[in-house]
C-alpha positions as CSV (number, residue, x, y, z in Angstrom):
1,M,-15.4,-14.3,-18.9
2,M,-13.7,-15.8,-15.9
3,E,-14.1,-19.5,-15.3
4,L,-15.8,-20.3,-11.9
5,T,-13.0,-22.4,-10.5
6,P,-12.8,-23.4,-6.8
7,E,-9.9,-21.0,-6.4
8,L,-11.9,-18.1,-7.8
9,L,-14.9,-18.9,-5.6
10,L,-12.8,-19.1,-2.5
11,L,-11.0,-15.9,-3.3
12,A,-14.3,-14.1,-3.9
13,G,-15.7,-15.4,-0.6
14,L,-12.6,-14.2,1.3
15,L,-12.6,-10.8,-0.5
16,L,-16.3,-10.3,0.6
17,V,-15.4,-11.1,4.2
18,A,-12.3,-8.8,4.0
19,G,-14.4,-6.0,2.5
20,A,-17.0,-6.3,5.2
21,L,-14.2,-6.1,7.9
22,T,-12.6,-3.1,6.2
23,G,-16.0,-1.4,6.1
24,V,-16.6,-1.9,9.8
25,L,-13.1,-0.7,10.6
26,A,-13.5,2.3,8.4
27,G,-16.7,3.3,10.1
28,V,-15.2,2.9,13.5
29,F,-12.0,4.8,12.9
30,G,-13.4,7.4,10.4
31,V,-11.0,6.5,7.6
32,G,-11.4,4.5,4.4
33,G,-8.0,4.4,2.8
34,G,-5.2,2.0,2.3
35,A,-4.0,2.0,5.9
36,L,-6.9,-0.4,6.4
37,M,-7.2,-2.1,3.0
38,V,-3.6,-3.0,2.4
39,P,-3.1,-5.1,5.5
40,V,-6.5,-6.8,5.1
41,L,-5.8,-7.6,1.4
42,Y,-2.2,-8.7,2.2
43,E,-3.5,-11.3,4.7
44,T,-6.3,-12.4,2.3
45,F,-3.9,-13.0,-0.6
46,G,-1.5,-14.8,1.8
47,F,-4.3,-17.1,3.0
48,M,-4.8,-18.0,-0.6
49,G,-1.2,-19.0,-0.8
50,Y,0.1,-16.4,-3.3
51,A,3.8,-15.8,-3.3
52,E,5.3,-13.2,-1.0
53,E,6.6,-11.1,-3.8
54,V,3.1,-10.8,-5.2
55,R,1.0,-10.3,-2.1
56,M,2.3,-6.8,-1.2
57,P,2.2,-5.1,-4.6
58,L,-1.1,-6.8,-5.3
59,A,-2.6,-5.4,-2.1
60,V,-1.2,-2.0,-2.8
61,G,-2.4,-1.8,-6.4
62,T,-5.8,-3.1,-5.6
63,S,-6.1,-0.6,-2.7
64,L,-5.2,2.3,-5.0
65,A,-7.9,1.2,-7.5
66,I,-10.5,1.0,-4.7
67,I,-9.7,4.4,-3.4
68,I,-10.4,6.1,-6.8
69,P,-14.2,6.7,-6.5
70,T,-14.0,7.6,-2.8
71,S,-11.3,10.2,-3.5
72,I,-13.1,11.8,-6.4
73,R,-16.4,12.1,-4.4
74,S,-14.6,13.4,-1.3
75,Y,-12.6,16.0,-3.3
76,R,-15.7,17.3,-5.1
77,A,-17.6,17.6,-1.8
78,H,-14.7,19.5,0.0
79,R,-14.1,21.7,-3.1
80,A,-17.8,22.7,-3.2
81,R,-17.4,24.0,0.4
82,G,-14.3,26.0,-0.5
83,A,-12.0,24.1,1.8
84,V,-9.5,22.8,-0.8
85,D,-6.3,24.7,-1.4
86,D,-6.3,24.6,-5.2
87,A,-3.1,26.6,-5.5
88,L,-1.2,24.0,-3.4
89,L,-2.8,21.2,-5.5
90,R,-1.6,22.8,-8.7
91,A,1.9,23.2,-7.3
92,W,2.0,19.6,-6.1
93,A,0.2,18.0,-9.1
94,V,3.2,17.2,-11.3
95,P,5.6,16.2,-8.5
96,I,2.9,13.9,-6.9
97,V,2.1,12.2,-10.2
98,L,5.8,11.7,-11.0
99,G,6.4,10.3,-7.5
100,V,3.4,7.9,-8.0
101,L,4.7,6.6,-11.3
102,V,8.2,6.1,-9.9
103,G,6.7,4.2,-7.0
104,A,4.7,2.0,-9.4
105,G,7.9,1.3,-11.4
106,I,9.8,0.5,-8.2
107,A,7.0,-2.0,-7.3
108,R,7.8,-4.1,-10.4
109,F,11.4,-4.7,-9.4
110,A,11.8,-3.8,-5.7
111,P,11.8,-6.4,-3.0
112,T,8.6,-6.7,-0.9
113,L,10.7,-5.7,2.1
114,L,11.0,-2.1,0.8
115,M,7.2,-1.7,0.5
116,Q,6.6,-3.3,3.9
117,G,9.3,-1.1,5.5
118,I,7.8,2.1,4.2
119,F,4.4,1.1,5.5
120,V,5.9,0.4,8.9
121,V,7.6,3.8,9.1
122,V,4.6,5.9,8.0
123,A,2.0,3.9,9.9
124,G,4.2,3.9,13.0
125,V,4.6,7.7,13.0
126,N,0.8,8.0,12.7
127,A,0.3,5.5,15.5
128,V,2.7,7.3,17.8
129,K,0.9,10.6,17.1
130,L,-2.5,9.1,17.8
131,I,-1.6,7.2,20.9
132,S,0.4,10.1,22.4
133,G,-2.6,12.4,22.1
134,T,-0.6,15.3,20.7
135,V,-3.0,17.5,18.9
136,K,-0.4,19.3,16.8
137,W,3.3,18.9,15.9
138,N,4.8,22.1,14.5
139,I,8.1,22.8,12.7
140,G,7.0,26.0,11.0
141,T,4.1,28.4,10.3
142,E,4.1,28.2,6.5
143,L,4.9,25.6,3.9
144,P,8.1,26.2,2.0
145,G,8.1,27.4,-1.6
146,G,10.0,26.5,-4.8
147,W,11.8,23.2,-5.0
148,A,11.3,22.4,-1.4
149,L,7.5,22.4,-1.9
150,R,7.8,20.3,-5.0
151,A,10.0,17.9,-3.1
152,Y,7.2,17.4,-0.5
153,G,4.8,16.6,-3.4
154,A,7.2,14.0,-4.9
155,V,7.7,12.4,-1.5
156,I,3.9,12.2,-0.9
157,G,3.4,10.6,-4.3
158,L,6.2,8.1,-4.0
159,L,5.5,6.9,-0.5
160,S,1.7,6.8,-1.1
161,S,2.2,4.8,-4.2
162,L,4.4,2.2,-2.4
163,M,2.0,2.0,0.5
164,G,-1.3,1.9,-1.4
165,I,-2.8,4.9,0.3
166,G,-4.5,8.0,-0.9
167,G,-1.8,10.3,0.5
168,G,-4.0,11.7,3.3
169,Q,-1.9,10.4,6.2
170,I,1.4,11.8,4.8
171,A,0.0,15.0,3.4
172,N,-1.9,15.7,6.7
173,I,1.4,15.3,8.7
174,I,3.3,17.6,6.3
175,M,0.6,20.3,6.2
176,T,-0.2,20.4,9.9
177,L,3.6,20.4,10.7
178,H,3.6,23.7,8.8
179,G,0.7,25.4,10.6
180,R,-2.2,24.3,8.3
181,S,-5.5,23.6,10.0
182,M,-6.7,19.9,10.1
183,L,-9.8,20.9,8.0
184,N,-7.7,22.5,5.3
185,A,-5.3,19.5,5.4
186,V,-8.0,16.9,5.1
187,A,-9.9,18.8,2.3
188,T,-6.7,19.3,0.3
189,S,-5.7,15.7,0.9
190,A,-8.9,14.6,-0.8
191,G,-7.6,16.2,-4.0
192,I,-4.3,14.6,-3.5
193,G,-6.0,11.2,-3.3
194,V,-7.3,11.7,-6.9
195,L,-3.8,12.6,-8.1
196,I,-2.4,9.5,-6.4
197,S,-5.0,6.8,-6.9
198,V,-5.7,7.2,-10.7
199,P,-2.1,7.1,-12.0
200,G,-1.1,4.8,-9.2
201,A,-3.7,2.1,-10.1
202,I,-2.8,2.4,-13.8
203,G,0.9,2.2,-12.9
204,Y,0.4,-1.0,-10.9
205,V,-1.6,-2.6,-13.8
206,F,1.5,-2.1,-16.0
207,A,3.9,-3.1,-13.3
208,G,2.3,-6.5,-12.9
209,L,1.6,-7.3,-16.6
210,G,3.0,-10.6,-17.9
211,R,3.1,-12.3,-14.5
212,G,1.7,-15.8,-14.3
213,D,1.4,-15.9,-10.5
214,I,-1.3,-13.4,-9.9
215,P,-4.9,-14.3,-8.8
216,P,-7.7,-14.9,-11.3
217,G,-9.6,-11.7,-12.1
218,S,-6.5,-9.5,-11.9
219,I,-4.9,-7.2,-14.4
220,G,-1.3,-6.7,-13.4
221,F,-1.1,-5.9,-9.7
222,V,-4.8,-4.8,-9.5
223,S,-7.4,-7.4,-8.5
224,L,-10.5,-6.4,-10.4
225,L,-12.4,-9.0,-8.4
226,G,-11.2,-7.3,-5.2
227,V,-12.3,-3.8,-6.5
228,A,-15.7,-5.1,-7.5
229,L,-16.3,-6.9,-4.2
230,F,-14.7,-4.4,-1.8
231,V,-16.5,-1.2,-2.9
232,P,-20.1,-2.4,-2.2
233,T,-19.3,-4.5,0.9
234,T,-17.4,-1.6,2.6
235,L,-20.3,0.7,1.9
236,L,-22.8,-1.7,3.4
237,T,-20.8,-2.4,6.6
238,A,-19.4,1.0,7.2
239,G,-22.7,2.0,8.9
240,L,-22.2,-0.7,11.5
241,G,-18.8,0.7,12.3
242,V,-20.2,4.2,12.5
243,R,-22.8,3.1,15.1
244,L,-20.0,1.4,17.1
245,A,-17.9,4.6,16.9
246,H,-20.7,6.7,18.4
247,N,-20.5,4.6,21.5
248,L,-16.9,5.5,22.0
249,S,-15.1,8.7,22.9
250,R,-12.8,10.5,20.4
251,R,-9.8,9.6,22.6
252,R,-10.7,5.9,22.6
253,L,-11.1,6.0,18.8
254,E,-7.6,7.6,18.5
255,L,-6.2,5.0,20.8
256,G,-8.0,2.2,18.9
257,F,-6.7,3.3,15.5
258,G,-3.2,3.9,16.9
259,I,-3.1,0.4,18.3
260,F,-4.4,-1.0,15.1
261,L,-1.6,0.7,13.1
262,L,0.9,-0.6,15.6
263,L,-0.3,-4.1,15.2
264,V,-0.2,-3.8,11.5
265,S,3.3,-2.4,11.7
266,A,4.4,-5.3,14.0
267,R,2.9,-7.8,11.5
268,F,5.0,-6.4,8.7
269,V,8.1,-6.2,10.9
270,W,7.6,-9.9,11.6
271,A,7.3,-10.6,7.9
272,I,10.5,-8.6,7.2
273,G,12.3,-10.5,10.0
274,Q,11.2,-13.8,8.5
275,E,12.4,-12.8,5.1
276,L,15.8,-11.5,6.3
277,F,16.6,-14.4,8.6
278,S,15.0,-17.4,6.8
């Protein structure tokens, strides 16, 4: 049983506030993945004074663990409606899992700059897409086959593992670029989220084992305290965000989320600059 130290109580209080904020943002923008949780967790652990080399992998690993129940529930619901491309999931399963495990291994030894840089690039691309208002970017009418298709899966797994997201943002971009409908992309991405979050969270547990500078209530780079507090608080406050969203147009929501991603990207760029030039 964890000892109720002042550090633990302060961390628990901050995680409750962070979870509530994430729930509101998720309700407003209609998303619930790591694109919201990673930056919020990163700032929370930073406020507590944890080292820079711990903050980012801890935020990513905890985010992946939080995503697990949401991904499973979403996948089962979409699959029941016949919207999931099971053949594509089977083709991508092994490459995605391998990519996730490689990403978790990299997280143990790679500098924080790498993880922050990847987050900036992927979030920045999504931000530009949302702010520009472009409905569809196309480079083809069909996904490639063979090794090219498997390579896409490995890239989705690797980048998602290093970003702490369920893969939806990256998979949606890839699938819609190749002529898939947004509904099909979103439904299939729910299954991808399961393939990424479960091995990803396990991988981050092992990646952080043996470290003495992680917060109390953590196993490796996964804060069990964060998981326990985030899940109920995000569910409780998401409804408030949904009510706020219904007072805004779709275009305003796109602009809002795009601007949020740009701000997060700018924050990580600032952190990268400080690390490089300090």
